[in-house]
C-alpha positions in Angstrom: -8.8 12.5 0.5 -11.0 9.7 -1.1 -8.5 7.0 -2.2 -9.5 4.6 -5.0 -6.9 1.5 -5.2 -6.4 -0.8 -8.3 -4.8 -3.6 -10.2 -5.4 -6.3 -8.2 -5.4 -9.6 -9.3 -4.6 -13.6 -10.1 -0.6 -14.3 -10.6 0.5 -17.1 -9.9 4.3 -18.2 -7.3 7.0 -16.0 -8.2 4.8 -13.2 -10.8 4.6 -10.0 -10.0 2.3 -7.2 -9.4 1.8 -3.6 -9.5 -0.9 -2.4 -8.2 -2.0 1.6 -8.8 -4.3 4.7 -5.7 -5.3 7.4 -6.5 -6.8 10.3 -4.4 -9.4 11.6 -6.9 -10.0 15.0 -5.6 -7.5 16.1 -2.7 -4.5 16.5 -3.4 -1.6 13.9 -1.6 0.7 16.2 -1.0 0.5 16.5 3.0 0.0 12.7 3.8 2.3 10.4 4.2 0.9 7.3 2.7 0.9 3.2 3.1 0.0 -0.1 2.2 -1.7 -2.4 4.5 -3.1 -6.2 3.5 -5.7 -8.4 5.5 -5.9 -11.9 4.4 -9.9 -13.4 5.8 -9.4 -14.1 9.3 -6.8 -12.0 10.2 -6.1 -9.0 11.5 -5.4 -5.8 9.2 -1.7 -6.3 8.1 1.2 -3.8 7.9 2.5 -3.8 4.0 5.3 0.2 3.3 4.9 3.3 3.8 6.3 6.5 2.1 6.6 10.3 3.2 5.4 12.8 1.8 8.5 13.8 -0.2 8.3 10.2 -0.8 12.8 10.4 0.7 11.8 7.9 2.7 10.3 4.4 2.5 9.3 1.8 5.3 8.3 -1.6 4.1 7.7 -4.6 6.8 10.0 -7.2 6.8 7.9 -10.1 5.0 8.0 -7.9 2.0 11.6 -6.5 2.5 13.7 -7.2 -0.6 10.3 -7.9 -3.1 7.8 -5.4 -2.2 8.1 -1.6 -3.3 5.8 1.6 -2.7 5.9 4.7 -4.7 4.4 7.9 -4.8 4.0 10.8 -7.6 2.1 13.5 -6.4 2.0 15.2 -9.1 -0.1 11.9 -10.2 -2.6 12.1 -6.9 -0.9 8.3 -6.8 1.0 6.1 -5.2 1.7 2.4 -6.2 2.9 -1.5 -4.7 5.3 -2.9 -6.9 4.9 -6.4 -5.8 7.7 -9.4 -7.5 8.3 -12.9 -6.2 4.8 -12.7 -4.7 3.9 -15.4 -2.5 0.8 -17.9 -1.7 1.4 -15.9 1.8 0.4 -11.9 -0.4 -2.6 -13.2 -0.4 -4.8 -11.0 0.8 -7.2 -7.6 0.2 -4.6 -4.6 -0.4 -6.0 -0.8 0.9 -3.9 1.6 0.9 -4.0 4.4 3.5 -3.2 8.0 4.1 -1.8 9.6 7.3 -2.3 13.2 8.3 -0.4 13.3 11.0 2.4 16.6 11.2 4.4 14.3 12.2 7.9 13.6 10.9 8.1 9.4 10.7 6.1 6.7 9.3 3.4 4.7 11.7 2.4 1.0 11.0 -0.6 1.1 13.5 -3.9 0.8 11.9 -4.8 3.6 13.8 -2.9 6.1 12.5 -3.3 6.5 9.6 -6.8 8.8 8.4 -7.9 8.2 5.2 -8.9 4.5 3.5 -8.9 2.8 0.0 -11.5 0.1 -0.4 -9.2 -2.3 -1.6 -8.5 -4.7 -4.3 -7.7 -8.4 -3.9 -4.2 -10.3 -4.6 -4.4 -14.1 -5.1 -1.3 -15.4 -5.7 -1.2 -19.6 -6.0 1.1 -21.7 -6.0 
């Protein structure tokens, strides 16, 4: 499945920003989906994941209460709504798909099979 992420930009601390990730060909219905981010010189970091049906979500502690992941399988799209942004949220954000048959959501990048191209989010102080 090919994924494309959109919506990055330059915002100020405290602002909100929404990212979207759309599959260009096949459905995302069979996949758990997630957002990761990577700042310069740092490891890729888990942000949030959502189950195939959308019934279960799992945000990282660093974004809990500020970021919300959601999906619409009919639209082949996953969103990440980011509120109360902080300078430390600055990173390239990637969406990813996990084709596992397991029900558990994983936070490990290597467990994800398909990746979008990334979109830059910059939060100024």
